[in-house]
One Martini backbone bead per residue (centre of mass of N, CA, C, O) as a GRO file, in nm:
protein
  250
    1UNK     BB    1  -0.925  -0.992   2.861
    2UNK     BB    2  -0.604  -1.106   2.958
    3UNK     BB    3  -0.263  -0.987   2.921
    4UNK     BB    4   0.043  -1.007   2.885
    5UNK     BB    5   0.290  -0.795   2.807
    6UNK     BB    6   0.402  -0.956   2.558
    7UNK     BB    7   0.122  -0.977   2.421
    8UNK     BB    8   0.073  -0.678   2.384
    9UNK     BB    9   0.322  -0.625   2.211
   10UNK     BB   10   0.247  -0.818   1.983
   11UNK     BB   11  -0.017  -0.677   1.903
   12UNK     BB   12   0.110  -0.405   1.834
   13UNK     BB   13   0.307  -0.507   1.614
   14UNK     BB   14   0.083  -0.623   1.422
   15UNK     BB   15  -0.023  -0.340   1.329
   16UNK     BB   16   0.228  -0.304   1.126
   17UNK     BB   17   0.066  -0.527   0.926
   18UNK     BB   18  -0.259  -0.398   0.923
   19UNK     BB   19  -0.221  -0.091   0.949
   20UNK     BB   20  -0.198   0.153   0.716
   21UNK     BB   21  -0.068   0.378   0.886
   22UNK     BB   22   0.165   0.197   1.007
   23UNK     BB   23   0.277   0.088   0.745
   24UNK     BB   24   0.375   0.361   0.645
   25UNK     BB   25   0.566   0.429   0.876
   26UNK     BB   26   0.742   0.148   0.866
   27UNK     BB   27   0.808   0.147   0.540
   28UNK     BB   28   1.030   0.323   0.551
   29UNK     BB   29   1.149   0.395   0.219
   30UNK     BB   30   1.037   0.166   0.065
   31UNK     BB   31   1.054   0.097  -0.292
   32UNK     BB   32   1.356   0.042  -0.362
   33UNK     BB   33   1.537   0.035  -0.639
   34UNK     BB   34   1.801  -0.124  -0.853
   35UNK     BB   35   1.688   0.065  -1.084
   36UNK     BB   36   1.625   0.242  -1.343
   37UNK     BB   37   1.366   0.498  -1.418
   38UNK     BB   38   1.051   0.598  -1.532
   39UNK     BB   39   0.822   0.829  -1.420
   40UNK     BB   40   0.494   0.710  -1.522
   41UNK     BB   41   0.184   0.748  -1.432
   42UNK     BB   42   0.279   0.653  -1.129
   43UNK     BB   43   0.513   0.469  -1.262
   44UNK     BB   44   0.706   0.237  -1.393
   45UNK     BB   45   0.955   0.276  -1.650
   46UNK     BB   46   1.168   0.286  -1.874
   47UNK     BB   47   1.467   0.414  -1.914
   48UNK     BB   48   1.541   0.764  -2.033
   49UNK     BB   49   1.817   0.956  -2.087
   50UNK     BB   50   1.696   1.188  -2.268
   51UNK     BB   51   1.524   1.322  -2.024
   52UNK     BB   52   1.769   1.474  -1.868
   53UNK     BB   53   1.765   1.707  -2.037
   54UNK     BB   54   1.736   2.015  -1.863
   55UNK     BB   55   1.787   1.897  -1.578
   56UNK     BB   56   1.802   1.838  -1.236
   57UNK     BB   57   2.016   1.692  -1.008
   58UNK     BB   58   1.848   1.505  -0.748
   59UNK     BB   59   1.908   1.371  -0.453
   60UNK     BB   60   1.791   1.049  -0.351
   61UNK     BB   61   1.800   0.880  -0.009
   62UNK     BB   62   1.512   0.801   0.051
   63UNK     BB   63   1.187   0.810  -0.053
   64UNK     BB   64   1.280   0.954  -0.333
   65UNK     BB   65   1.340   0.655  -0.459
   66UNK     BB   66   1.029   0.598  -0.459
   67UNK     BB   67   0.750   0.536  -0.638
   68UNK     BB   68   0.543   0.568  -0.413
   69UNK     BB   69   0.629   0.855  -0.317
   70UNK     BB   70   0.605   0.993  -0.591
   71UNK     BB   71   0.300   0.944  -0.616
   72UNK     BB   72   0.223   1.116  -0.364
   73UNK     BB   73   0.338   1.384  -0.505
   74UNK     BB   74   0.247   1.349  -0.839
   75UNK     BB   75   0.086   1.120  -0.913
   76UNK     BB   76  -0.046   1.052  -1.261
   77UNK     BB   77  -0.024   1.364  -1.369
   78UNK     BB   78   0.275   1.375  -1.551
   79UNK     BB   79   0.574   1.408  -1.633
   80UNK     BB   80   0.845   1.260  -1.709
   81UNK     BB   81   1.074   1.094  -1.468
   82UNK     BB   82   1.399   1.058  -1.413
   83UNK     BB   83   1.549   0.764  -1.242
   84UNK     BB   84   1.881   0.730  -1.117
   85UNK     BB   85   2.127   0.534  -1.040
   86UNK     BB   86   2.367   0.564  -0.758
   87UNK     BB   87   2.689   0.670  -0.620
   88UNK     BB   88   2.795   0.815  -0.306
   89UNK     BB   89   3.065   0.956  -0.187
   90UNK     BB   90   3.131   1.019   0.144
   91UNK     BB   91   2.850   0.880   0.242
   92UNK     BB   92   2.542   0.869   0.438
   93UNK     BB   93   2.238   0.730   0.574
   94UNK     BB   94   2.034   0.882   0.812
   95UNK     BB   95   1.871   1.016   1.092
   96UNK     BB   96   1.641   1.243   1.149
   97UNK     BB   97   1.533   1.485   1.406
   98UNK     BB   98   1.230   1.375   1.306
   99UNK     BB   99   0.891   1.372   1.216
  100UNK     BB  100   0.668   1.276   1.014
  101UNK     BB  101   0.334   1.305   0.927
  102UNK     BB  102   0.341   0.964   0.890
  103UNK     BB  103   0.563   0.873   1.146
  104UNK     BB  104   0.841   0.876   1.054
  105UNK     BB  105   1.191   0.833   1.039
  106UNK     BB  106   1.385   1.017   0.856
  107UNK     BB  107   1.616   1.114   0.634
  108UNK     BB  108   1.980   1.174   0.609
  109UNK     BB  109   2.262   1.339   0.508
  110UNK     BB  110   2.612   1.224   0.549
  111UNK     BB  111   2.936   1.285   0.613
  112UNK     BB  112   3.143   0.986   0.523
  113UNK     BB  113   3.437   0.889   0.506
  114UNK     BB  114   3.459   0.591   0.289
  115UNK     BB  115   3.164   0.597   0.211
  116UNK     BB  116   2.918   0.429  -0.001
  117UNK     BB  117   2.602   0.531  -0.138
  118UNK     BB  118   2.283   0.456  -0.229
  119UNK     BB  119   2.114   0.629  -0.494
  120UNK     BB  120   1.916   0.879  -0.641
  121UNK     BB  121   1.839   1.051  -0.950
  122UNK     BB  122   1.637   1.327  -0.983
  123UNK     BB  123   1.518   1.455  -1.281
  124UNK     BB  124   1.430   1.797  -1.259
  125UNK     BB  125   1.217   2.032  -1.302
  126UNK     BB  126   1.095   2.325  -1.203
  127UNK     BB  127   0.803   2.221  -1.170
  128UNK     BB  128   0.883   1.971  -0.993
  129UNK     BB  129   1.018   2.131  -0.765
  130UNK     BB  130   0.757   2.283  -0.676
  131UNK     BB  131   0.643   2.011  -0.559
  132UNK     BB  132   0.876   1.908  -0.378
  133UNK     BB  133   0.950   2.140  -0.183
  134UNK     BB  134   0.703   2.142   0.030
  135UNK     BB  135   0.789   1.838   0.134
  136UNK     BB  136   1.084   1.953   0.276
  137UNK     BB  137   1.125   2.257   0.418
  138UNK     BB  138   1.073   2.199   0.728
  139UNK     BB  139   1.374   2.014   0.742
  140UNK     BB  140   1.504   2.130   0.467
  141UNK     BB  141   1.765   2.215   0.259
  142UNK     BB  142   1.833   2.354  -0.047
  143UNK     BB  143   2.117   2.223  -0.226
  144UNK     BB  144   2.451   2.283  -0.354
  145UNK     BB  145   2.685   2.060  -0.476
  146UNK     BB  146   3.046   2.041  -0.465
  147UNK     BB  147   3.286   1.792  -0.509
  148UNK     BB  148   3.161   1.534  -0.593
  149UNK     BB  149   3.091   1.166  -0.615
  150UNK     BB  150   2.860   1.077  -0.876
  151UNK     BB  151   2.778   0.755  -0.977
  152UNK     BB  152   2.639   0.639  -1.237
  153UNK     BB  153   2.508   0.353  -1.406
  154UNK     BB  154   2.680   0.468  -1.677
  155UNK     BB  155   2.962   0.599  -1.543
  156UNK     BB  156   2.890   0.866  -1.484
  157UNK     BB  157   3.037   1.168  -1.335
  158UNK     BB  158   2.938   1.377  -1.080
  159UNK     BB  159   3.038   1.702  -0.915
  160UNK     BB  160   2.728   1.793  -0.913
  161UNK     BB  161   2.440   1.873  -0.700
  162UNK     BB  162   2.130   1.824  -0.561
  163UNK     BB  163   1.983   1.874  -0.220
  164UNK     BB  164   1.841   1.761   0.083
  165UNK     BB  165   1.919   1.912   0.401
  166UNK     BB  166   1.928   1.857   0.717
  167UNK     BB  167   1.863   2.079   1.021
  168UNK     BB  168   1.789   1.877   1.286
  169UNK     BB  169   1.971   1.648   1.298
  170UNK     BB  170   2.111   1.340   1.436
  171UNK     BB  171   2.053   1.018   1.513
  172UNK     BB  172   2.199   0.867   1.816
  173UNK     BB  173   2.493   0.715   1.987
  174UNK     BB  174   2.673   0.924   2.109
  175UNK     BB  175   2.892   0.981   1.826
  176UNK     BB  176   2.684   0.801   1.659
  177UNK     BB  177   2.501   0.752   1.401
  178UNK     BB  178   2.226   0.618   1.234
  179UNK     BB  179   2.172   0.397   0.991
  180UNK     BB  180   2.000   0.284   0.716
  181UNK     BB  181   1.934  -0.037   0.643
  182UNK     BB  182   1.765   0.006   0.365
  183UNK     BB  183   2.039   0.139   0.278
  184UNK     BB  184   2.287   0.103   0.075
  185UNK     BB  185   2.641   0.018   0.150
  186UNK     BB  186   2.987   0.092   0.148
  187UNK     BB  187   3.177   0.090   0.412
  188UNK     BB  188   3.025   0.088   0.672
  189UNK     BB  189   3.061   0.277   1.003
  190UNK     BB  190   2.772   0.253   1.102
  191UNK     BB  191   2.513   0.197   1.274
  192UNK     BB  192   2.212   0.008   1.243
  193UNK     BB  193   1.865   0.082   1.147
  194UNK     BB  194   1.549   0.021   1.135
  195UNK     BB  195   1.244   0.159   1.147
  196UNK     BB  196   1.131   0.001   1.385
  197UNK     BB  197   1.375   0.048   1.569
  198UNK     BB  198   1.366   0.359   1.563
  199UNK     BB  199   1.084   0.390   1.688
  200UNK     BB  200   1.149   0.237   1.946
  201UNK     BB  201   1.371   0.427   2.044
  202UNK     BB  202   1.194   0.684   2.060
  203UNK     BB  203   1.000   0.572   2.264
  204UNK     BB  204   1.213   0.515   2.489
  205UNK     BB  205   1.298   0.825   2.505
  206UNK     BB  206   0.998   0.980   2.509
  207UNK     BB  207   0.793   0.706   2.599
  208UNK     BB  208   0.831   0.511   2.826
  209UNK     BB  209   0.611   0.224   2.810
  210UNK     BB  210   0.475   0.266   2.556
  211UNK     BB  211   0.289   0.199   2.307
  212UNK     BB  212   0.393   0.193   1.987
  213UNK     BB  213   0.140   0.245   1.819
  214UNK     BB  214   0.040   0.486   1.991
  215UNK     BB  215   0.288   0.661   1.958
  216UNK     BB  216   0.274   0.695   1.648
  217UNK     BB  217  -0.020   0.795   1.622
  218UNK     BB  218   0.008   1.054   1.795
  219UNK     BB  219   0.214   1.205   1.584
  220UNK     BB  220   0.011   1.199   1.349
  221UNK     BB  221  -0.257   1.334   1.490
  222UNK     BB  222  -0.044   1.541   1.653
  223UNK     BB  223   0.129   1.811   1.565
  224UNK     BB  224   0.230   1.939   1.834
  225UNK     BB  225   0.356   1.676   1.935
  226UNK     BB  226   0.551   1.641   1.703
  227UNK     BB  227   0.708   1.903   1.764
  228UNK     BB  228   0.790   1.836   2.052
  229UNK     BB  229   0.947   1.580   1.987
  230UNK     BB  230   1.138   1.711   1.786
  231UNK     BB  231   1.273   1.903   1.990
  232UNK     BB  232   1.390   1.679   2.167
  233UNK     BB  233   1.560   1.549   1.944
  234UNK     BB  234   1.735   1.793   1.871
  235UNK     BB  235   1.869   1.836   2.153
  236UNK     BB  236   1.996   1.524   2.129
  237UNK     BB  237   2.147   1.563   1.879
  238UNK     BB  238   2.353   1.541   1.629
  239UNK     BB  239   2.536   1.701   1.434
  240UNK     BB  240   2.572   1.791   1.141
  241UNK     BB  241   2.734   1.658   0.821
  242UNK     BB  242   2.870   1.869   0.573
  243UNK     BB  243   2.953   1.973   0.292
  244UNK     BB  244   3.005   2.199   0.085
  245UNK     BB  245   2.745   2.455   0.042
  246UNK     BB  246   2.453   2.585  -0.122
  247UNK     BB  247   2.182   2.768  -0.074
  248UNK     BB  248   1.863   2.740  -0.234
  249UNK     BB  249   1.638   2.955  -0.357
  250UNK     BB  250   1.270   2.913  -0.440
   0.00000   0.00000   0.00000
């Protein structure tokens, strides 16, 4: 049976609703909650602020806000992890210039004066950081920020916190990076893209004319191709923009 080009495109796009591999790629940053919670036995439980004592506040601004992604990292047999909603001033969440192993274009934190972005604070123990760290360090530096304004949902304000900062560059158009539409922000000054749009843009830049589903699957299944495409993205990327920070060796 023969299909016109637009029918082929429609069939490809439908795979992002039916193929579990592509659903994972396009679903990033997943199920971001609007409320604080305790991550317990691989799922949400009521938030317990007492559990934050003695732990490091680590800003989660992409999928590390999501119970689904935390479950992929920590499983269901783990100590309770407090995850607290917060607003981070003078920042926005943009796209990092690389592909994740599961196909998505992942998030990066960017200093944007005047914008306030919704984030989560994952209160992590040293043991939990040892699990988190290997999932991030291929493309991110673990950093300590000072002089920030991180307002928790209980109105406590932190002026220092830890975060993973992308060193790959930021995806944009001209002089402006693209913000993640799925991440809420106040006074956003950057153009927005959703994950499907971002993947489509990368296809148009790196493999114009290719079927989108096949494009995404190819860099999931072929790690060297993923690195090659990432290198092309980095060379075309906007420079990162970070406030003063110290890299923390783990």
